[in-house]
C-alpha positions in Angstrom: 11.4 -86.4 3.5 9.0 -83.7 2.7 9.8 -81.9 6.0 13.5 -82.1 5.1 13.0 -80.7 1.6 10.9 -77.8 3.1 13.6 -77.1 5.7 16.3 -77.1 3.1 14.4 -74.6 0.9 13.6 -72.3 3.8 17.3 -72.3 4.8 18.3 -71.4 1.2 15.7 -68.6 1.1 17.0 -67.1 4.3 20.7 -67.5 3.1 19.9 -65.8 -0.1 17.9 -63.1 1.5 20.9 -62.3 3.9 23.3 -62.4 0.9 21.2 -59.9 -0.9 21.0 -57.6 2.1 24.7 -57.8 2.6 25.3 -57.0 -1.1 22.9 -54.0 -0.9 24.5 -52.8 2.2 27.9 -53.0 0.7 26.9 -51.3 -2.5 25.4 -48.4 -0.5 28.7 -48.2 1.5 30.8 -48.0 -1.7 28.5 -45.4 -3.1 28.7 -43.3 0.0 32.5 -43.5 -0.1 32.5 -42.5 -3.8 30.3 -39.4 -3.1 32.7 -38.3 -0.2 35.7 -38.8 -2.4 34.2 -36.7 -5.1 33.2 -33.9 -2.7 36.6 -34.0 -1.2 38.3 -33.8 -4.6 36.1 -30.8 -5.8 36.8 -28.9 -2.5 40.5 -29.6 -2.8 40.5 -28.3 -6.4 38.5 -25.2 -5.4 41.0 -24.4 -2.5 43.9 -24.9 -4.8 42.3 -22.6 -7.4 41.7 -20.0 -4.7 45.4 -20.2 -3.5 46.5 -19.9 -7.1 44.3 -16.8 -7.7 45.7 -15.3 -4.4 49.3 -15.9 -5.7 48.5 -14.5 -9.2 47.1 -11.2 -7.6 49.9 -10.9 -5.1 51.4 -7.2 -4.9 54.2 -6.6 -7.6 57.5 -7.8 -6.5 56.3 -10.9 -4.8 56.9 -14.5 -6.2 54.4 -15.4 -8.9 55.8 -18.6 -10.2 52.7 -20.7 -9.7 50.5 -21.3 -12.8 50.8 -18.8 -15.7 53.2 -16.2 -14.7 52.2 -12.7 -15.3 55.7 -11.2 -14.5 56.8 -11.5 -18.1 53.6 -10.2 -19.7 53.6 -6.3 -19.8 49.9 -6.4 -20.6 49.0 -8.5 -17.6 45.9 -7.0 -16.0 44.4 -7.2 -12.5 40.7 -7.1 -12.5 38.4 -5.9 -9.6 34.8 -6.8 -9.3 32.1 -4.3 -9.7 29.4 -6.6 -8.4 28.0 -10.1 -7.8 25.2 -12.1 -9.4 22.2 -13.1 -7.3 20.6 -16.1 -9.1 18.4 -19.1 -8.5 21.1 -21.5 -9.6 23.3 -22.5 -6.7 25.0 -25.2 -8.5 26.4 -25.7 -12.1 24.0 -28.5 -12.6 20.6 -27.0 -13.4 22.1 -23.8 -14.6 21.0 -23.2 -18.2 23.8 -23.4 -20.8 22.5 -20.3 -22.6 20.3 -17.6 -20.8 18.0 -17.2 -23.9 16.8 -20.7 -23.4 15.3 -19.8 -20.0 13.8 -16.3 -20.8 11.7 -16.3 -17.6 14.6 -16.7 -15.3 15.2 -13.9 -12.8 18.3 -12.6 -11.1 20.0 -9.2 -10.4 23.5 -7.8 -10.4 24.3 -6.5 -6.9 26.8 -3.6 -7.5 29.4 -3.0 -4.9 29.0 -0.2 -2.5 32.2 1.4 -3.9 30.5 2.0 -7.3 28.6 5.0 -7.5 24.9 4.6 -8.9 25.7 7.4 -11.3 27.9 5.0 -13.1 24.8 3.0 -14.1 22.6 6.0 -15.0 20.9 5.5 -18.3 21.2 1.6 -18.3 17.4 1.3 -18.2 17.2 2.8 -21.7 18.6 -0.5 -23.1 16.8 -3.8 -23.5 19.8 -6.2 -23.3 23.2 -6.2 -21.6 26.5 -8.0 -21.8 27.8 -9.3 -18.4 31.5 -9.9 -18.2 32.2 -12.4 -15.2 34.4 -15.1 -13.8 33.6 -18.8 -14.0 34.2 -19.0 -10.3 32.6 -22.4 -9.9 35.2 -24.3 -12.2 36.7 -27.4 -10.6 39.4 -27.9 -13.2 42.7 -26.8 -11.9 44.2 -23.5 -13.0 47.4 -25.2 -14.0 45.5 -27.4 -16.6 47.2 -27.4 -20.0 44.3 -28.8 -22.0 43.8 -27.2 -25.4 41.0 -29.4 -26.7 37.7 -30.5 -25.3 34.6 -32.4 -26.1 31.6 -30.0 -26.4 28.5 -31.3 -24.5 26.5 -31.4 -27.9 29.4 -32.3 -30.1 28.7 -36.0 -30.3 32.2 -36.9 -28.8 34.2 -34.8 -31.2 37.1 -32.9 -29.9 37.7 -29.2 -30.7 39.9 -26.5 -29.6 38.7 -24.9 -26.2 38.6 -21.4 -27.8 36.3 -22.7 -30.6 33.7 -23.4 -27.9 31.9 -21.6 -25.0 33.4 -23.9 -22.5 34.0 -22.4 -19.0 37.5 -24.0 -19.0 39.6 -21.4 -20.7 43.1 -19.8 -20.4 41.5 -17.1 -18.4 38.2 -18.1 -16.6 36.3 -15.1 -18.1 32.7 -15.4 -19.4 30.6 -13.2 -21.5 26.7 -13.5 -21.1 23.8 -11.7 -22.8 20.8 -11.0 -20.4 17.6 -9.0 -20.6 17.4 -5.8 -18.5 14.3 -5.7 -16.3 14.9 -2.6 -14.2 17.4 -0.6 -12.2 17.1 0.3 -8.7 19.7 3.0 -7.8 18.7 3.0 -4.0 19.7 -0.6 -3.6 22.4 -0.7 -6.5 20.5 -3.7 -8.0 20.2 -4.1 -11.6 17.4 -6.7 -12.1 17.9 -9.0 -15.2 16.2 -11.9 -16.9 17.2 -14.8 -19.3 20.4 -15.4 -17.4 22.7 -18.5 -17.3 24.8 -17.3 -14.2 25.5 -19.3 -11.0 24.7 -17.6 -7.8 27.7 -15.7 -6.4 29.3 -15.1 -9.8 31.8 -12.3 -9.7 31.1 -9.4 -12.2 33.9 -7.4 -13.8 32.0 -5.2 -16.1 28.7 -4.8 -17.9 28.1 -3.4 -21.4 24.8 -2.4 -23.2 23.9 -4.7 -26.2 23.3 -2.7 -29.4 22.2 -3.6 -32.7 25.7 -3.5 -34.1 26.4 -6.6 -32.0 24.5 -8.6 -34.6 26.5 -9.3 -37.9 24.8 -7.1 -40.5 22.4 -5.7 -37.9 20.0 -8.4 -38.7 20.0 -12.2 -38.3 21.5 -13.3 -41.6 22.5 -16.9 -41.9 25.1 -15.9 -44.6 26.9 -13.8 -42.0 26.3 -15.7 -38.8 27.8 -19.2 -39.5 27.7 -22.0 -36.9 29.1 -25.5 -36.7 26.5 -28.3 -37.2 26.8 -29.5 -33.8 25.8 -26.2 -32.2 22.4 -26.7 -33.8 22.0 -30.2 -32.5 18.6 -30.5 -30.6 18.6 -34.3 -30.0 18.9 -33.8 -26.3 16.0 -31.3 -25.9 13.0 -33.0 -24.0 9.7 -33.0 -25.9 7.6 -32.1 -22.8 7.9 -31.2 -19.2 5.1 -31.1 -16.6 4.5 -30.9 -13.0 2.5 -33.3 -10.9 -0.3 -31.8 -8.8 1.7 -32.6 -5.6 4.8 -30.9 -7.0 2.9 -27.8 -8.1 1.2 -27.6 -4.7 4.7 -27.8 -3.0 6.1 -25.2 -5.2 3.2 -22.9 -4.4 3.7 -23.5 -0.7 7.4 -22.7 -0.8 6.8 -19.5 -2.7 4.4 -18.6 0.0 7.1 -19.3 2.6 9.5 -17.1 0.6 12.0 -20.0 0.1 12.4 -18.7 -3.4 12.9 -15.0 -2.4 14.1 -12.4 -3.2 13.8 -13.5 -6.9 10.4 -15.0 -6.6 8.8 -13.2 -3.6 5.5 -14.2 -2.0 4.6 -10.4 -2.4 4.7 -10.7 -6.2 1.6 -12.3 -7.6 3.5 -13.5 -10.7 6.2 -15.5 -8.7 4.6 -18.9 -8.8 4.0 -18.8 -12.5 7.4 -17.3 -13.3 9.2 -19.9 -11.1 7.2 -22.8 -12.5 7.8 -21.4 -16.1 11.6 -21.1 -15.4 11.8 -24.7 -14.2 9.9 -25.9 -17.2 12.4 -24.2 -19.4 15.4 -25.5 -17.5 14.2 -29.1 -17.6 13.3 -28.9 -21.3 17.1 -28.6 -21.9 17.7 -31.7 -19.9 20.2 -30.6 -17.2 21.7 -34.1 -16.7 25.3 -34.8 -17.8 26.2 -34.8 -21.4 29.4 -36.7 -21.4 29.5 -39.6 -23.8 31.3 -42.1 -21.5 28.5 -41.9 -19.1 25.8 -44.7 -19.5 23.4 -43.6 -16.7 21.9 -40.2 -16.1 23.0 -39.1 -19.5 21.3 -36.2 -21.2 18.6 -37.3 -23.6 18.3 -40.8 -22.0 15.2 -42.3 -20.4 15.5 -42.7 -16.6 13.1 -45.6 -16.0 12.3 -45.7 -12.2 15.3 -43.5 -11.4 14.7 -39.7 -10.4 17.1 -36.8 -10.5 17.4 -33.6 -8.4 18.6 -30.1 -9.1 18.7 -27.2 -6.8 16.8 -24.0 -7.3 16.8 -21.1 -4.9 16.2 -22.8 -1.5 14.3 -25.9 -2.9 15.2 -29.2 -4.5 13.5 -30.2 -7.6 13.0 -34.0 -8.1 12.1 -35.2 -11.6 12.1 -38.3 -13.7 12.5 -38.6 -17.5 10.5 -40.8 -19.8 10.1 -41.0 -23.6 7.4 -38.4 -23.3 9.7 -35.9 -21.5 10.3 -34.9 -17.9 8.0 -34.9 -15.0 8.5 -32.9 -11.8 7.3 -35.4 -9.1 8.3 -33.5 -6.0 9.7 -30.2 -4.6 11.6 -30.4 -1.4 13.2 -27.8 1.0 17.0 -28.0 1.5 19.7 -26.6 3.8 20.9 -23.6 1.9 23.6 -23.2 4.4 25.3 -26.4 3.7 28.5 -26.1 1.6 27.6 -29.3 -0.3 24.6 -27.3 -1.8 26.7 -24.4 -3.1 29.1 -24.3 -6.0 31.8 -22.0 -4.3 29.0 -19.3 -3.9 28.0 -17.2 -0.8 25.0 -18.2 1.3 21.7 -16.9 -0.1 20.0 -14.4 2.1 
């Protein structure tokens, strides 16, 4: 009898183990399919947006019926880029929502060869700069008719898209305030800091920031009025730290120039600057902020789960607890893979 009971118990254990393994395998397969479907959808939307842009910028006289027609608008304007942003942010996730939140971030505007350096002469006399650019990494279709959106920090409330800084707008134009570091006429590079721009962002124009850009020339709360949700700081993480292993890996990759040209091994400040930039990024919790998402949501505790963002040519792995975020590892990644770029050129 005892032998029979033991045999039955062993059989049940083996059966349960097989069942668990099959369930885990099936779960992984569905997750793989979901990721492939999402990547395919994003690529299809990007391709369609590219085709719509080509149609919109077709020579005069050609059909322009797709999307918003410019033929009936006498003030329709065709823009040409004057340069491109070189940035450590290769994907939208991990890109700061405002550049001022990451003052140590580095990048530069690479002006086109067709633009004479004389056009930028005198820019170094200013401390700050407006950058007018295109939200080139949008995945929403150019034909979208949405007029209201839910701001990431709005607590689920809907407001008009033009009452927010959403990248999804009637025209995919952005305006960003950055700090000027230095101007190199020989390379046509304008080095900047405190940026919130994805790598490869097309630049249409730059304008110096002057004190008249501030209402009343000074910060005055009676003149500068903001909605309450803009000041919401519930999703800011209280603390961010690196493990010793992660910091050692970051140092190794700086020395290997995987963060160049923005954080070069020749620059003694690169390690500290790169680390401080990452601390500032993670303090703003780069995870999703959509209210309908239960896991991975900004401001939530991750438990045993980890998250990853891309920075230059490395991948930052971190976890989130009640105490804040902890960078547990820094990995290399294939910068040439299209899955690691949000509609951006390869980083050189």
